[in-house]
C-alpha positions as CSV (number, residue, x, y, z in Angstrom):
1,X,13.1,-3.1,2.4
2,X,13.1,0.6,0.7
3,X,16.4,2.7,1.6
4,X,13.9,5.9,1.3
5,X,10.7,4.3,1.5
6,X,8.9,1.1,3.5
7,X,5.1,0.2,2.8
8,X,3.5,-1.8,5.3
9,X,-0.1,-3.3,5.2
10,X,-2.7,-4.3,7.6
11,X,-3.2,-7.5,5.8
12,X,-6.7,-8.0,7.9
13,X,-8.0,-4.9,6.9
14,X,-7.5,-5.6,3.5
15,X,-9.6,-7.6,1.1
16,X,-8.7,-9.8,-2.1
17,X,-11.2,-7.5,-3.9
18,X,-9.4,-4.4,-2.5
19,X,-6.0,-5.9,-3.1
20,X,-6.6,-6.4,-6.3
21,X,-8.3,-2.9,-7.1
22,X,-4.6,-1.9,-4.9
23,X,-2.7,-4.0,-7.5
24,X,-4.3,-1.7,-10.5
25,X,-4.1,1.6,-8.6
26,X,-0.4,1.4,-8.6
27,X,1.6,3.4,-11.3
28,X,5.1,1.5,-10.1
29,X,3.9,-1.8,-9.6
30,X,4.4,-1.7,-5.7
31,X,1.8,-4.1,-4.7
32,X,1.0,-8.0,-6.0
33,X,-1.4,-10.5,-4.9
34,X,0.4,-13.9,-3.1
35,X,-3.2,-15.6,-3.6
36,X,-5.7,-14.0,-1.8
37,X,-3.3,-11.8,0.1
38,X,-1.9,-8.5,-1.2
39,X,1.7,-7.8,-0.6
40,X,4.4,-5.0,-1.1
41,X,6.7,-6.0,-3.8
42,X,9.9,-5.1,-1.5
43,X,12.2,-4.8,-4.9
44,X,9.8,-1.8,-5.8
45,X,9.2,0.2,-2.6
46,X,11.7,3.0,-3.6
47,X,9.7,3.4,-6.8
48,X,7.1,5.0,-5.0
49,X,6.1,8.2,-6.1
50,X,4.0,9.3,-3.2
51,X,1.2,9.9,-5.6
52,X,-1.2,8.5,-2.7
53,X,-3.4,6.5,-5.0
54,X,-3.7,3.4,-2.9
55,X,-4.1,5.9,0.8
56,X,-7.9,6.9,-0.3
57,X,-9.4,3.5,-1.2
58,X,-8.2,1.2,1.5
59,X,-9.5,1.6,5.3
60,X,-8.0,3.9,7.6
61,X,-4.5,2.3,8.6
62,X,-4.6,0.1,6.6
63,X,-1.5,1.1,4.4
64,X,1.1,3.4,5.5
65,X,4.3,4.5,3.9
66,X,7.0,5.4,5.9
67,X,9.7,7.7,4.6
68,X,12.5,6.6,5.7
69,X,14.5,9.8,5.2
70,X,12.0,12.3,7.5
71,X,10.5,9.9,9.8
72,X,7.0,11.3,8.3
73,X,4.1,8.8,7.4
74,X,1.1,8.6,4.9
75,X,-1.6,6.6,6.3
76,X,-4.6,5.5,4.2
77,X,-7.9,7.2,5.2
78,X,-10.4,5.3,3.0
79,X,-13.9,4.3,4.3
80,X,-13.6,0.5,4.6
81,X,-13.0,-3.0,2.9
82,X,-13.9,-3.5,-0.6
83,X,-16.1,-6.4,-0.7
C-alpha cells in the first residue's frame, strides 16, 4: 500500500484485454498482469503521477485513485470494457 496514493480496481469490470492496455498506458508501471487479471504493484503505487491516463479507458468506477493525504479520489470514467 502506498503512503500517499492507494489505487483500487474492480477486477470484475476489467477484461484481460483492457488490463493489458492499462499496463501499456501507465508511464510509471503501476499495473501488472497476474495471469489474466490486472493488479496494482503495491511497491509502485506512490510513483503515480496522477496523469489520469488509466481513468479514461477504464469503465466508470473500475479504477479509483485515492489521495490518502487529502481524502480526494480520482475515478475512472470510460465507456466500458475492451474485449
